[in-house]
Every structure is written in C-alpha cells, then in structure tokens.
C-alpha positions, 0 to 999 in steps of 0.5 A: 499500499505504501509503495503504491502510494509513493509510485502514485505520488511520483507519477503525479509529480512528474505529470505536474512537472511536465505540464509546468514545463510545457506551459511556461518553460523552466526557470533558470538562475538568471531569469526572474520568476513571474508574480507570485502569491503571498509566501512565494517571493518574486525573484524579480522583486528581490533582484538578488545581487550578482554573484550571491552564492545562495542565488544559485541552484533555484529549482521550480517545484511543482505545486501543490505537492498533493492533490488532496490535502494530507497531514504530516507530523513534524517533531520540532524541538524549539519550545523555548522560542515559541513564547506566546505562540502555540506552534509554527502554524500560528506563523504567516509563513507556514499558513501560506505554505500549507495553502500552496502545498496542500500539506498540513503540519501537525507539530510535535513539540517536546517540553523545553528542557526535555528535548534530548530525552524526548528524542530518544523516546521516539525510538521506543515508540511504534509511531515515528513522526513523518519528519524529525528535526535533530539538533546534533549540537544537543546530542540528538543522535540514535544510540547506534549511530546514523547508519544503524538508525536506517538499518533498524528501519527508523529513518529512510535512506534518501539515496533512492529519493534524490529525484524528489529533492532537486533544490537540496541536491542543487545546492550541494552541487554548487557547494561540493565541499559540503558533500562529505558532511551530509552523508554517513561514512558508508555514503548513506543519506541519513536526512536533509541537512540545514544548509547556510548560503555561506560559511558562517563564522561563530555566533557565540563566545565570551562577552564582557560589560563594555560599560563596566570597562569604561567605568573602570578605565580598562581595555578589553582583556586579552591575557588571563592576567587582564581577565583577573584585573577586569573581574576584580574591578567588576567585583569592586563595582558590587557585581555579584558574579563577575564571571558567570560560569557554566554549571560544569565549570567549563564553557562548552566550546572551551572559550576559557581553557583554549589558552591552555591548549585544551577543550572540555572534551575531545579535540584534535591536533593535526588529525590526532584526537585528544581528551581535554581533562587528561591533558596538562592544560586542563589542570592549569585551567581548573587551578586558575578557576579555583583561584578566581573562585576563592577570590569571589571572581566567579559566580558563587552559585555557578554549579547550581545554575541550569539551562544551555551553555549560553543561558544566563539568569536574565534578572542578574544581568538586568540588575548589573550582577553579571560582568562576563559570560558566554553568549550569542551575538544577538545578546551583545550591544544594547540587547538587554536594555531593549529587553528591560534592563534598568541600566540604560548604559549596559553594553555587552561586547565579545572578546577572544578567548584569553591567552597566557601571553599576548600574541599567543594563538588559540585553536579552540572556540565555537567553530565556523559552519555551513551545515546545522541540524538534520531533518530525517524522515520516518521509513514507515511514513505513509507520505514519505515522498510528499514529506521529502518534496515538502521539505525540499521546497524550503531549499528553493532560494525564493522560499528561503528568502521568505523563511528568513526575512518574512513574506514579501509584503514590506513589513518585516524587512525593507529593500535596500539596493535590491536586497532584503534588510530585516526591519529591526524596529518592526521586530521589537515594536510590531503592531501585533505586539509579537515578542522578539522571541517569537518574532521569527516564528510569527513572520518567518521561520525559526532556524530555516532549512536553508539559512541566509545569515545576512538576515541577522548580520546586515542589521547587527549593531556596532558591538555585535559586529565587533563581537564576531570579529573578536570571536573569529580572530583566532582559528578553530582548527583543533575542533572536532567536526560535528558530522563525524559518525560512529558505527553501531558497535562503536556507539554502544561501547562509546556511550557506555564509557562516556556516560560515566566518564562525563559525569565523573569529569563534570562533578570533579571539575566543579569540585576542584574549582569550588575547593571542595576537593583539593587539587592535590587529588588531581593526578588521581582524578586523571588516573581514574579517568584512564582506568574508566576506559578513556583511551578506548573512547579516544580510539573510537573518536580517532577511528570516526575522525579518520573515516570522516577525513577519508569521505569523498569530498568534491 
C-alpha cells in the first residue's frame, strides 16, 4: 500500500512537472520568476545581487505537492522560542505554505528542557513522526549511530529519493565541499541537512560588560592576567557574578580553557584526537578557576545554574550582577536594555579567548559552519515522498528568502539596493505586539532549513559586529567536526564509557574549582579517568575522525 502510494505520488509529480515545463518553460538562475502569491516571493522583486552564492541552484517545484490535503507529523524541538505562540502554524509563513502545498503540519513539540530525552523516546515508540528535526549540537543522535538508525528501520535512506529533492541536491552541487558533511561514512543519506548560503563564522563566545570597562578605565582583556584585573574591577563595582560560569565549570566550546591548549572534551591536533581533562592544560585551567573562585571573581552559585551553555540569569544581568559570560551575538550591544534592563548604559561586547601571553594563538572556540541540524524521515511514513518534497521546497532560494526575512509584503524587511534588510524596529515594536523571541516564528521561520545569515548580520549593531570579529580572530582548527559518525558497535561502547566518564569529569571539575576537593588529588583524578577507559573512547573518536577525513568530498 505504501509503495503504491509513493509510485502514485511520483507519477503525479512528474505529470505536473511536465505540464509546468510545457506551459511556461523552466526557470533558470538568471531568469526572474513571474508574480507570485504571498509566501512565494518574486525573484524579480528580490533582484538578488549578482554573485550572491545562495542565488544559485533555484529549482521550480510543482505545486501543490499533493492533489488532496494531507497531514504530516513534524517533531520540532524549539519550545523555548515559541513564547506566546502555540506552534509554527500560528506563523504567516507556514499558513501560506500550507495553502500552496496542500500539506498540513501537525507539530510535535517536546517540553523545553526535555528535548534530548524526548528524542531518545521516539525510538521506543511504534509511531515515528514523518519528519524529525535533530539538533546535533544537543546530542540528538540514535544510540547506534546514523547508519544503524537506517538499518533498524527508523529513518529512510534518501539515496533512492534524490529525484524528489532537486533544490537540496542543486545546492550541494554548487557547494561540493559540503558533500562529505551530509552523508554517513558508508555514503548513506541520513536526512536533509540544514544548509547555510555561505560559511558562517561563530555566533557565540565570551562577552564582557563594555560599560563596566569604561567605568573602570580598562581595555578589553586579552590575557588571563587582564581577565583577573577586569573581574576584580567588576567585583569592586558590586557585581555579584563577575564571571558567570557554566554549571559544569567550563564553557562548552572551551572559550576559557583554549589558552591552555585544551577543550572540555575531545579535540584534535593535526588529525590526532585528544581528551582535554587528561591533558596538562586542563589542570592549569581548573587551578586558575579555583583561584578566581576563592577570590569571589566567579558566580558563587555557578554549580547550581541550569540551562544551555549560553543561558544566563536574565534578572542578574538586568540588575548589573553579571560582568562576563558566554553568549550569542544577538545578545551583545544594547540587547538587554531593549529587553528591560534598568541600566540604560548596559552594553555587552564579545572578546577573544584569553591567552597566557599577548600574541599567543588559540585553536579552540565555537567553530565556523555551513551545515546545522538534520531532518530525517520516518521509513514507515505513509507520505514519505510528499514529506521529502515538502521539505525540499524550503531549499528553493525564493522560499528561503521568505523563511529568513518574512513574506514579501514590506513589513518585516525593507529593500535596500535590491536586497532584503530585516526591519529591526518591526521586530521589537510590531503592531501585533509579537515578542522578539517569537518574531521569527510569527513572521518567518525559526532556524530555516536554508539559512541566509545576512538576515541578522546586515542589521547588527556596532558592538555585535565587533563581537563576531573578536570571536573569529583566532582559528578553530582543533575542533572536532560535528558531522563525524560512529558505527553501531563503536557507539554502544562509546556511550557506555562516556556516560560514566562525563559525569565523573563534570562533578570533579566543579569540586576542584569550588575547593570542595583539593587540587592535590588531581593526578588521581586523571588516573581514574584512564582506568574508566578513556583511551578506548579516544580510539573510537580517532577511528570516526579518520573515516570522516577519508569521505569523498568534491
């Protein structure tokens, strides 16, 4: 029955395509589209600048995708960004998309904070959603690995369905260096990856209070000694948490440990995998943090904080009780003032990872990227072909413009020299009163499948631009590729080992920093990590990295 449905859908799609081609001719990259309805922008109205990379690979998609209205279940882990909205169907983009495609989406949204656990529970159910969005940065990965998820019958292998994703495949053809990032080691297509129309420099890093620096007459810090002087100054201003530290005691991307040549977990140097906590630099890091904590320069309650690596207590920031933290570009400059901070002078600005000596180079930070999350499809979906086609439509560049900037109606963006520029004023004071948090869900798409980074960077304020410049001023060449994969056997062994090792490392890192455990016990701590099998885990990461490096690229 399912096979017949897919064949029928394919025949309908082919018939519609032939009809479309016969009626108006195929659209080329240089040809403007005809006037389009809401939600399908006119390429002529965009006048995309010549040479802009994402303008390539535009493919006409036969619409509607289904002759009869169908429903797809979409697992979507972004409850934190809904704010006052119920789900993305409250947004204009998906309302218009449903009208054009004849596809209704039932959004399945796990509760905020439960996303990874909820993802793992999907595999214990007999009812896998048609589309599952996986945030690889939040460890949303089937326990046996990507190949195993396909072999076990959970997700469809897309190698035999590429004819239904011409926009996606067209983009990859134009960007061949990405090809090894979107397949498994065995060459299987596990899903459709979120793609960016250009390489994105890091969007997060260490940030400090520029207004505090100005009050103290200090320059932005470069070395660890500069940081110590700065944090002591912040404390003298009455700041409760001069440094707001992640509850594991070390930022996720090693922004504070990079100067000692180590990451919080795995990293690689010239292709050789290392594990930070067993390297000498990690002891140097926790020793320094222990000193700072004892001097009252670190949030006294850091170990009890919750949330993601960039989450901070907003009320503490609003009330001038945080001096430095890890944050996003969008939170820099005067963002907190616009969100209600009492101090109108509050300004955050990003700084590079601290170094031991001025002029030193670090190699560890939040890395640059051109792929993101991945959308996989249930192998048992009754509408597998339609689900793939519906997802592929998001990779049409005209559609991506609407997804990133909002529909072409002159509200959420302005046209400047033939290019869309997001309306900053509309985002923060739109007539419908939609909050800035829910803005992209109401008027566009949160984390669009084909993302156009310019929608944010073009309207960055001065300190936001300076922040990104600072964060990418050092290389990221020691970071592990996010898209490496393990075999089922490796993943079983690795998961078993690292569950205990990570817990042990996190607990002891916090204890060393807070002083509840003496640094005299550090060597015993390293020996225990080795006894727990870290060398086997390193070997597994090494094998996965080697296979990734050997994948066919261009």
